[in-house]
C-alpha positions in Angstrom: 23.8 0.0 -27.7 25.8 1.5 -30.6 29.1 3.2 -29.9 28.9 6.8 -28.8 30.1 8.1 -32.1 27.0 6.6 -33.7 24.6 8.2 -31.2 23.6 11.9 -31.1 22.0 13.4 -28.0 18.5 13.4 -29.4 18.7 9.7 -30.3 20.2 8.9 -26.9 17.3 10.6 -25.1 14.9 7.9 -26.3 17.4 5.0 -26.5 19.1 5.3 -23.2 16.4 7.0 -21.1 13.1 5.8 -22.5 14.5 2.3 -22.7 14.7 2.2 -18.9 12.1 4.6 -17.6 8.6 4.4 -16.2 6.2 6.9 -14.8 7.0 8.4 -11.5 3.3 9.0 -11.0 3.2 5.4 -9.8 3.7 6.7 -6.2 1.4 8.2 -3.6 2.8 11.2 -1.7 0.3 11.8 1.2 -1.2 15.3 1.8 0.1 16.7 -1.4 -2.0 16.5 -4.5 -5.6 17.6 -5.2 -8.6 18.5 -3.1 -10.4 15.2 -2.2 -10.2 13.6 1.2 -7.2 14.6 3.3 -6.3 17.2 0.6 -4.4 14.5 -1.2 -4.6 12.0 -4.1 -2.6 9.1 -5.5 -1.7 11.2 -8.5 1.1 13.7 -8.1 1.9 16.9 -10.0 5.2 16.9 -11.7 5.4 13.1 -12.0 4.9 12.2 -15.6 6.3 14.6 -18.2 10.1 14.4 -18.4 12.6 12.2 -20.2 13.1 9.8 -17.3 9.3 9.3 -17.0 8.8 8.1 -20.6 7.6 4.5 -20.9 10.2 2.0 -22.1 10.7 1.7 -25.8 13.2 -1.3 -25.9 13.3 -4.7 -24.1 15.0 -5.2 -20.8 14.7 -4.7 -17.0 14.8 -1.4 -15.2 15.2 -0.3 -11.6 13.9 3.0 -10.5 14.4 4.4 -6.9 13.0 7.8 -6.2 13.1 10.3 -3.3 10.2 12.9 -3.0 9.8 15.8 -0.7 6.7 17.9 -0.4 6.0 20.7 2.1 2.8 22.7 1.9 0.2 24.6 4.0 -3.3 26.0 3.6 -5.8 28.0 5.7 -8.9 26.6 3.9 -11.0 23.7 5.3 -9.7 20.2 4.5 -11.8 17.1 5.2 -9.8 14.3 6.8 -10.4 11.0 8.6 -9.9 13.0 11.8 -12.5 15.5 10.9 -12.7 18.9 9.2 -9.5 20.8 9.6 -8.1 24.4 9.0 -4.6 25.8 9.0 -3.1 22.5 7.9 0.7 22.3 7.5 2.2 19.1 6.1 5.6 17.7 5.2 6.1 14.4 3.5 9.4 12.6 2.7 9.0 9.5 0.6 11.5 6.8 -0.6 10.2 4.7 -3.4 11.6 1.4 -4.7 10.3 0.0 -7.9 11.0 -1.3 -11.4 9.7 -3.5 -14.1 10.3 -5.4 -17.4 9.8 -4.6 -21.1 9.2 -7.7 -23.2 11.0 -8.6 -26.3 7.8 -9.3 -28.3 5.9 -6.3 -29.5 2.1 -6.1 -29.6 -0.7 -4.1 -31.3 1.2 -2.8 -34.3 4.7 -2.7 -32.9 4.0 -1.4 -29.3 6.6 -2.2 -26.7 4.8 -3.8 -23.7 6.0 -3.4 -20.1 4.8 -4.2 -16.6 6.0 -2.5 -13.4 5.4 -2.2 -9.6 6.3 0.5 -7.0 6.2 0.7 -3.2 6.7 3.9 -1.2 7.8 4.4 2.3 6.8 7.8 3.8 7.7 9.9 6.8 4.7 12.2 7.3 4.3 15.2 9.6 1.0 17.0 9.8 -0.4 19.7 12.0 -3.9 21.3 11.9 -6.8 22.7 13.8 -9.5 20.0 13.9 -13.2 20.9 14.4 -14.8 19.0 17.3 -18.2 19.2 19.0 -16.5 21.5 21.6 -14.6 23.7 19.1 -11.3 23.6 17.3 -8.5 21.6 18.7 -4.9 21.9 17.6 -3.4 18.5 16.7 -0.1 17.2 15.4 0.6 13.8 13.9 3.8 12.1 12.8 4.0 8.7 11.2 6.5 6.6 9.2 5.1 3.7 7.3 4.6 2.1 3.9 2.2 3.8 1.5 0.0 2.3 -1.2 1.4 -0.2 -3.7 1.2 0.7 -7.3 0.8 -2.0 -10.0 1.1 -1.3 -13.8 -0.3 -4.3 -15.7 -0.5 -2.3 -18.9 2.1 0.0 -20.4 2.5 0.4 -24.2 4.8 2.6 -26.2 4.9 3.1 -30.0 8.0 4.6 -31.7 7.8 6.2 -35.2 10.5 8.6 -36.4 11.1 11.4 -33.9 7.8 10.6 -32.1 6.8 8.3 -29.3 3.2 7.7 -28.3 2.1 5.7 -25.3 -0.7 4.6 -23.0 -0.8 2.9 -19.6 -3.0 2.0 -16.7 -1.5 2.5 -13.2 -3.6 0.8 -10.4 -3.1 2.1 -6.9 -4.0 -0.5 -4.3 -5.0 0.4 -0.6 -2.2 -1.6 1.0 -0.5 1.3 2.9 -0.8 2.2 6.6 -4.2 3.9 7.3 -6.0 4.6 10.5 -9.4 6.3 10.8 -9.1 9.3 13.1 -5.4 9.9 12.3 -4.7 13.3 11.0 -2.3 12.1 8.2 -2.0 8.7 6.7 0.7 7.2 4.3 -2.0 5.1 2.7 -5.3 6.4 1.4 -7.6 3.4 2.0 -9.1 3.4 -1.5 -8.3 2.2 -5.0 -7.4 4.5 -7.9 -7.4 3.7 -11.6 -5.6 6.2 -13.8 -5.7 5.6 -17.6 -3.4 8.1 -19.2 -1.9 8.9 -22.6 1.3 10.6 -23.7 3.2 12.0 -26.7 6.9 12.8 -26.9 9.0 14.5 -29.7 12.7 14.1 -29.9 14.8 15.9 -32.5 17.7 13.5 -33.1 20.0 16.3 -34.6 19.5 19.1 -32.1 18.8 17.2 -28.9 15.5 19.1 -28.3 12.7 17.1 -26.6 9.1 18.0 -25.9 6.6 15.9 -23.9 2.9 16.1 -23.0 0.7 13.7 -20.9 -3.0 13.6 -20.0 -4.8 11.3 -17.6 -8.2 10.8 -15.9 -8.0 9.2 -12.4 -11.0 7.5 -10.9 -11.3 6.6 -7.2 -13.3 4.1 -5.2 -14.9 5.0 -1.8 -13.0 5.0 1.4 -15.0 2.3 3.3 -13.8 3.6 6.7 -15.1 7.1 6.2 -17.8 6.7 3.5 -15.9 9.4 1.5 -15.4 9.1 -2.3 -12.9 11.5 -3.7 -13.9 13.0 -7.1 -12.2 12.0 -10.4 -9.1 14.0 -11.3 -8.2 15.3 -14.8 -4.4 16.0 -15.0 -2.0 17.4 -17.7 1.7 17.7 -17.6 4.2 18.9 -20.1 8.0 19.5 -20.4 10.6 21.0 -22.7 14.2 19.6 -22.4 17.5 20.2 -24.2 20.3 17.5 -24.2 23.9 18.7 -24.1 27.1 16.6 -24.5 29.4 16.6 -21.5 32.4 14.4 -22.3 31.2 10.8 -22.5 27.9 11.7 -20.8 25.0 14.0 -21.4 23.3 16.9 -19.4 19.6 17.8 -19.8 18.2 21.2 -19.0 14.5 21.9 -19.1 11.3 23.2 -17.6 8.1 21.4 -16.6 4.5 22.6 -16.0 1.4 20.9 -14.7 -2.4 21.5 -14.4 -4.6 19.3 -12.2 -8.3 19.9 -12.0 -11.0 17.8 -10.1 -13.5 16.9 -12.8 -16.2 15.6 -10.4 -17.0 16.6 -6.9 -16.4 14.5 -3.8 -19.4 12.4 -2.6 -20.6 9.9 0.0 -22.0 10.2 3.5 -18.6 11.4 4.8 -18.3 14.3 2.4 -19.5 16.9 4.8 -18.1 19.8 2.8 -20.0 18.8 -0.3 -18.4 18.5 -3.7 -15.1 20.2 -2.5 -13.5 20.3 -6.0 -9.8 21.2 -6.1 -7.3 22.5 -8.6 -3.5 23.2 -8.7 -1.0 24.5 -11.3 2.8 24.8 -11.1 6.0 25.2 -13.1 9.7 24.7 -12.4 13.2 23.7 -13.6 14.4 20.2 -14.4 18.1 19.1 -14.4 19.2 15.7 -15.6 22.3 13.5 -16.2 22.6 10.6 -18.6 25.5 8.1 -18.5 25.8 5.3 -21.1 27.3 2.1 -19.7 27.7 -0.2 -22.7 24.5 -2.0 -23.1 23.3 -0.6 -19.8 22.4 3.0 -18.9 22.1 5.3 -15.9 20.0 8.4 -15.7 19.5 10.9 -12.8 17.0 13.7 -12.5 16.4 16.5 -10.0 13.5 18.9 -10.3 11.8 21.6 -8.2 8.2 22.3 -8.9 6.5 25.0 -6.8 2.7 25.3 -7.0 1.6 28.6 -8.4 -2.1 28.6 -7.9 -4.3 26.3 -5.8 -8.0 25.8 -4.9 -9.2 23.7 -1.9 -5.8 22.1 -1.2 -2.4 22.7 0.3 0.0 25.0 -1.6 3.7 24.1 -1.5 6.7 22.8 -3.3 7.6 19.4 -4.8 11.3 18.3 -4.9 12.0 15.1 -6.8 15.3 13.1 -7.1 14.9 10.1 -9.5 17.3 7.4 -10.8 16.7 5.0 -13.6 19.1 2.1 -14.2 18.5 0.0 -17.3 20.0 -3.5 -17.6 
């Protein structure tokens, strides 16, 4: 990495951060995303738009631990493996360990190629009224276990001037803890494939950064419940400003998201029919960048309250992320 006198804040945002970052959407947070079965999805609002989430644009290894907290509730009916529920209240705390490698050799016209993997461990507390043949029964469930493993066999990033374009294919495997009849599960018991695309602009003189990402997640059927959650169209964007603080850098910004279920739920277990869901939200983002010679460290904290939801829980996402590039 060049000496600090040779690097302005805008350049550092894509040299120090993008070099060691990878999408935080590579994690499943139970009971917290779209409509679908259980009121959840593998794809998370607020996961893909900020500086620390940009795909790597230089070779090397990266380590990315994350802590996620979600707390939400709803009075609408939610289909689960335990039956149809109302008045669901859920809190999930997830620790994620993951990382990956960006290869020296570029491909497809100069694209930086990376692979990655992430594994979440979740403490999940859920309460709801479950519909039974004899009426509604109040139930509560607490479980701590591993969630679904995420593999990213394809991650490409192209750099040209102040712009970075990228594409990737996260694959969520049903490896996490799942039990039919349990009110909440750390694992979802089905595969998800989420091809997505992103664009980022970084002004090397002013330190201004803007990012936008779009994806289309497709799910397989849950074989235990014969429930197939519909495909999810998702958009996220962020604006961030980098400020010099001594030998380090501070980032201030805002992020917004829009998630919309493009196709309805289906299968013999989809007793509520198509059950399409939607969510929107916006909130502040605070980051810290510390150059460490040829290595770099980045921290990010963000709070993203949901502002409008349909057929899902409504709550708040709180993220704490770290990226260490070496």
